[in-house]
C-alpha positions in Angstrom: -22.9 -9.6 -17.2 -19.3 -11.1 -16.9 -16.6 -8.5 -15.7 -14.1 -7.8 -18.6 -10.9 -7.9 -16.7 -8.5 -8.3 -19.6 -7.2 -4.8 -19.4 -6.6 -2.4 -16.2 -9.7 -0.3 -15.8 -9.3 3.6 -16.1 -12.4 4.1 -14.0 -12.0 6.6 -11.0 -12.9 5.6 -7.9 -15.1 7.4 -5.3 -12.6 8.0 -2.9 -10.2 9.4 -5.6 -12.3 13.0 -5.2 -14.1 12.2 -2.1 -16.1 14.8 -1.0 -18.0 13.7 2.2 -17.4 14.7 5.7 -15.1 13.4 8.2 -17.4 10.9 9.8 -18.6 9.5 6.6 -14.8 8.8 5.6 -14.1 7.4 8.8 -16.7 4.8 8.2 -15.3 4.3 4.7 -11.5 3.8 6.0 -12.8 1.6 8.8 -14.5 -0.9 6.0 -11.3 -0.8 4.2 -9.2 -1.4 7.0 -11.4 -4.4 8.2 -11.0 -5.9 4.6 -7.4 -5.5 4.5 -7.3 -7.4 7.9 -9.8 -10.1 7.5 -8.0 -11.0 4.3 -4.6 -11.0 5.6 -3.4 -7.9 3.6 -1.5 -6.4 6.9 0.1 -9.9 7.6 1.4 -9.7 4.1 3.3 -6.5 4.4 4.6 -7.0 7.7 6.2 -10.2 6.6 7.8 -8.5 3.7 9.3 -5.9 6.3 10.5 -8.2 8.5 12.1 -10.1 5.7 14.1 -6.9 4.5 15.1 -6.1 8.2 16.6 -9.5 8.6 18.4 -9.2 5.2 19.5 -5.6 6.2 20.1 -5.8 10.1 20.6 -2.1 11.8 20.1 -0.6 15.1 17.2 1.5 13.6 15.0 1.7 10.8 12.8 4.3 9.4 9.9 3.3 7.4 7.5 5.3 5.4 4.2 4.3 4.5 2.7 6.0 1.4 -0.9 6.4 1.0 -1.2 5.6 4.8 -5.0 6.9 5.1 -6.0 6.2 8.9 -2.8 4.5 9.8 -4.1 1.0 10.0 -1.0 -0.6 8.4 1.5 1.8 10.3 -0.1 0.8 13.7 0.3 -3.2 12.6 3.9 -2.7 11.7 4.6 -0.4 14.9 3.0 -3.4 17.2 5.1 -5.7 15.2 8.4 -3.7 16.2 7.6 -3.4 19.6 6.8 -7.1 20.0 10.3 -7.9 18.4 12.1 -4.9 20.5 13.0 -3.5 16.9 13.5 0.4 17.1 11.9 2.1 14.1 10.4 5.6 13.2 7.2 5.4 11.2 6.2 8.1 9.0 2.9 8.0 7.1 1.9 10.2 4.0 -1.2 10.7 2.5 -2.9 13.6 0.7 -6.2 13.6 2.7 -6.1 15.8 5.4 -9.2 14.5 7.2 -7.7 10.8 7.1 -4.5 12.1 8.7 -6.6 13.8 11.7 -8.5 10.3 11.9 -5.0 8.5 11.7 -3.4 11.2 14.6 -6.2 10.6 16.6 -6.4 7.0 16.5 -2.8 6.5 17.1 -2.0 8.9 19.7 -0.3 6.4 21.6 2.4 5.3 19.3 4.8 8.2 19.5 7.0 6.4 17.0 4.5 7.4 14.2 4.3 10.6 12.6 2.0 11.9 9.7 2.6 14.5 7.0 0.1 15.6 4.4 2.3 15.0 1.1 2.0 14.3 -2.4 4.7 11.4 -2.8 5.5 12.6 -6.4 6.8 16.2 -5.4 9.2 14.8 -2.4 12.7 15.5 -3.2 15.2 12.3 -3.2 16.4 13.0 0.6 13.5 15.1 1.9 11.8 12.1 3.3 14.2 9.5 2.3 13.8 6.2 4.3 15.3 2.4 4.9 11.7 0.8 3.8 9.0 2.3 1.6 5.5 0.6 2.0 2.2 1.1 0.0 -0.5 -0.9 0.3 -3.8 -0.8 -2.2 -2.5 2.2 -3.4 -0.6 1.6 -6.7 -3.8 0.7 -8.6 -5.0 4.1 -8.3 -2.3 5.4 -10.9 -2.6 4.6 -14.6 0.1 2.8 -16.3 2.2 5.9 -17.4 1.5 7.5 -13.8 2.8 4.1 -12.0 5.7 4.4 -13.8 7.1 8.0 -12.6 5.8 7.0 -9.0 7.8 3.7 -9.0 10.9 5.4 -10.2 10.4 7.8 -7.0 9.8 5.2 -4.6 13.3 3.8 -5.6 14.9 7.3 -4.9 13.4 7.5 -1.3 13.9 4.2 -0.2 17.5 2.9 0.5 17.0 -0.9 1.6 13.5 -2.0 -0.1 10.2 -1.2 -1.4 7.0 -3.4 0.1 4.0 -3.1 -2.4 0.8 -4.8 -1.7 -1.9 -4.6 -4.3 -4.8 -6.3 -5.8 -4.8 -9.4 -8.3 -7.2 -8.4 -11.2 -9.1 -11.5 -11.1 -12.8 -12.5 -12.5 -12.7 -14.6 -9.3 -12.1 -12.3 -6.9 -14.4 -9.6 -8.4 -17.2 -12.0 -7.8 -16.3 -13.2 -4.5 -15.8 -9.7 -3.1 -19.4 -9.0 -4.3 -20.5 -11.6 -1.8 -18.1 -10.7 0.6 -18.9 -6.7 0.6 -22.5 -7.6 1.4 -21.2 -9.3 4.7 -18.3 -7.4 6.0 -19.0 -3.7 4.6 -21.3 -1.1 5.8 -20.8 1.5 3.3 -21.8 2.0 -0.2 -18.5 3.9 -1.3 -16.1 0.6 0.2 -18.5 -1.8 -1.9 -18.6 0.3 -5.2 -14.7 1.1 -4.8 -13.7 -2.4 -4.2 -15.1 -3.7 -7.5 -13.3 -0.9 -9.3 -10.3 -1.7 -7.2 -10.3 -5.1 -8.3 -10.8 -4.1 -12.2 -8.0 -1.1 -12.0 -5.5 -4.1 -10.0 -2.8 -6.3 -11.8 -2.0 -9.4 -13.3 1.7 -10.6 -12.9 2.4 -9.9 -16.5 1.8 -6.1 -15.8 4.0 -5.9 -12.8 6.8 -7.9 -14.9 6.7 -5.5 -17.5 6.9 -2.6 -14.8 9.7 -4.4 -13.3 11.8 -4.3 -16.7 11.8 -0.3 -16.4 13.8 -0.8 -13.0 16.6 -2.7 -14.2 18.8 -1.5 -11.2 16.3 -3.0 -8.9 16.1 -7.0 -8.0 12.5 -7.8 -8.0 10.3 -10.5 -6.1 6.9 -10.8 -7.2 4.7 -13.2 -5.7 0.9 -13.9 -5.5 -0.6 -14.1 -2.1 -4.2 -15.0 -0.5 -6.5 -13.4 -0.8 -6.2 -12.2 -4.4 -3.0 -9.9 -3.9 0.2 -9.6 -5.6 3.1 -8.8 -3.0 6.3 -6.8 -4.7 9.6 -6.5 -3.0 12.1 -4.3 -4.7 15.7 -4.2 -3.4 18.6 -2.2 -4.9 20.9 -5.0 -6.5 24.4 -5.2 -5.0 27.3 -4.3 -7.2 28.4 -7.7 -7.9 24.8 -8.4 -9.6 24.5 -5.1 -11.6 
């Protein structure tokens, strides 16, 4: 049966209500991180962060990664900053305490990275403000109404820009992932959730609709391989308001 991908799915993923132990969680997160790395997801976000830094040069940056899981994206950003001689404090927040235990252990050699168990929606405007906010494969977990609130919160927290990296809801992506997962994924949870994630992903028209609800922001929405959308938001200059 062909997947019906006209509208975003409202299904919950197994990881949305994960009850496994930390060993199982580590295996699932390892699968997700491997997919993101192989398919270029890390590179997409890092390039966007570099663009924002080039457009807004500073001596020091604070970067907040929302839904950081095992910290794989933060590690990639930290390594980029180290290689370029960029001074940055990196903060990862996630609701899953076990994921943060894994992240803290894995990134013990990165003192510039710290982690907090935190719901991004409950943060006050200046409680955890940052220059750049990033999030990868996280926004699709939210319903349309929830996502509107989340995006508004992002704009309150980030002074310089927001980088959203998430899935293109595509029938081709759906069936290619079925094949890909048989080769590269080791856990049943990652295989199941990967397909659900694509069904919950976005078409460009969806993202454009959300962007129109934030008219004070300048938006760049681009399709990237493999079946990703990169959405960069920046506060408009006074001349363009």
